[in-house]
N, C-alpha and C positions, 0 to 999 in steps of 0.2 A: 410410589416409585418416583425417584428424582432422576432428571436427565441432565447431564453435563456435556459440555463441548470441550474437547482437548485439541489444542492447536500446537503441534511441534514447532519449535523455533529454528527450523533449518529449511533450506530450499527444497522444493519438490516433495515436501511432506504432505500427507493428506490429513484433513481434519477428521477426527473420530468422535462419534457420539457415544457416551457411556451411560448406561442406565444402572442405577444403584437400587437394589431392593433387598431388604432384610439382611444387611451386612454383606451381601454378595454383590459382586460387580459383574455385569453382563456386557460384553462388547457387542456392538451392533451386528457383527457377523454371527452372533449367537454363541461364540466360544466363551465359556465361563472362566472368570478370573477372580481369585480371592486374594485379598490383601489383609495380612494380619500382623500386628506388631510383634516383634521378637522379644520375649521376656528378658529383662535385664539390660537391654541395649536401646539407647535413645536413638530415634529416627531410623532404626533398622527394622525392615519388614520382611516377612516371608511372602513371596508372591507365588501363588499356585496357578498355573495356566494348564488347564486340563489335568494331566497326571504329573506334570513337571513342576518341581519345587526349586525356586531360586531365592537368593537373598539380595536385597537392595537397600541403599540408603536413600531415604526420601525426605526432602526438606522443602518447606513452603515459605514464601515471603508474603508480605502484606499487599503486594500488587497482583496477586493471583498467579504468580509464577511458581512452578514446582520443578525442583532439580532432582533427578533420579540418577544415582550412581549404580550402574549395573554391569557386572562382568568387565570391569576396567574402563567403562565408558560413562561419560556424564551426558545426560539428556535434559534439555530445558523444555518444559511444557507450559503452555498458558491454559489454565483451567477456568471455565466459567459455566454458570448454570444456563439452562435453555432460554430463559427470559433475556439475560444479558447477551447471549449469543445472537438472538434475533435482533435485538437493539443494535448490536455491533454490525450485523449484516446490513441493516438499513442505513447506518452511518456510512459504511463502505460504499453502498450503492450511490448515495448522494455525493460522496466525495469523488467517486469516479465520474459522475455526471459533470461536476464542476471542473474536473481536470480535463474535460473535453475542450474547454475554452482556455486558450493561452494568450495572455496579454503581451503585446510587444510594446515596450516603453523605451524612451530615449535614455541611453546610458549616461549621457552627459549633456550639458547645455550646448546648443549650436544652431546651425542653419540647415534646413533640409534642402539639399542640392538636387536630389533626384528621387522620384517615387517610381518604382519599377512594377507596381502592382495596382489593381483596382478592386473595388468591392465585388464579391462573388467569384473571384479568381481562385483556382486551386493552386496551392504552392506545396513544395516538398521541403523537408527539413534541410537547412543549409542554403536554400535558395535566397538570392539577393532581394531584399525588400526595399531598402532605402539607402541613400548615401547622405551621411550627416557630416557637415563640415564643422570642425571644432578646432580652435587654435591653428587655423590655416592648414589643417590636415583633414583629408577625406576619410571617413570611417564607414565601412560597409556594415549595415545592420542586416543580419540574415535571419531566416525563419527558424525559431527554436524547435519546430516540429512541423509535420505535415498538417494541412487543414485548408479551409476555405476562408478567404479574407472577409472580415466583417468590421464594421465601425471604422472605416478608413475616412477620417475627416481632415487629414493633414495634406497640404498641397506643397508643391515645390516653392521654395522661397520663404517658407514659414520658419520663424524663430521658435525654438522649443527649449524648455527647461529640462533638467534632469528629472526623469520619472514621468514625463508627459506621455500619455497614452497615444501611440501612433496608430495601432490597429489591434484587432483581436483575430486570432486564428481559431476556427471552429473545427476540431478534429472529427466530431460526430457527423457534420455535414459532409466532410470529405469522404468518410467511410460509406455514407449512403449513396454517394455518386458513383461508387465503384461498381 
């Protein structure tokens, strides 16, 4: 028996695990689904769900995407086997962990005129963090998201280049303080 993960490419869709055994496809809910090519028609399949028979055009590409045209609608699905699905889940977990840290960098070269925060302080999205003077104009640098200030090593009066790390916001620490 082979297990596949099907991820619909639209919002609020649920991931479905499909088990394939002896040419029959069993949905996780236990409802039997059979997919059989229609003789004489390329990419056209008969889909039998229980006692209901439908026709659909099914096309796959090399990136694991499947397009199903069914009753006037087209659905895009991403299909992967269970090993790839687990690997993908691990990557998503690690990605979400790194997204907990947001770097705040200088958008342009200039002089830090004001530092409105300190290490360990909780800030909200849009809150003023720094005032950066560049070309005789004061630019307010705001928090890109909520979090706890970490790695704040910039002091008032410091000259910075574009891309200089000003601080890091740790969203995970902010969530644990609630």
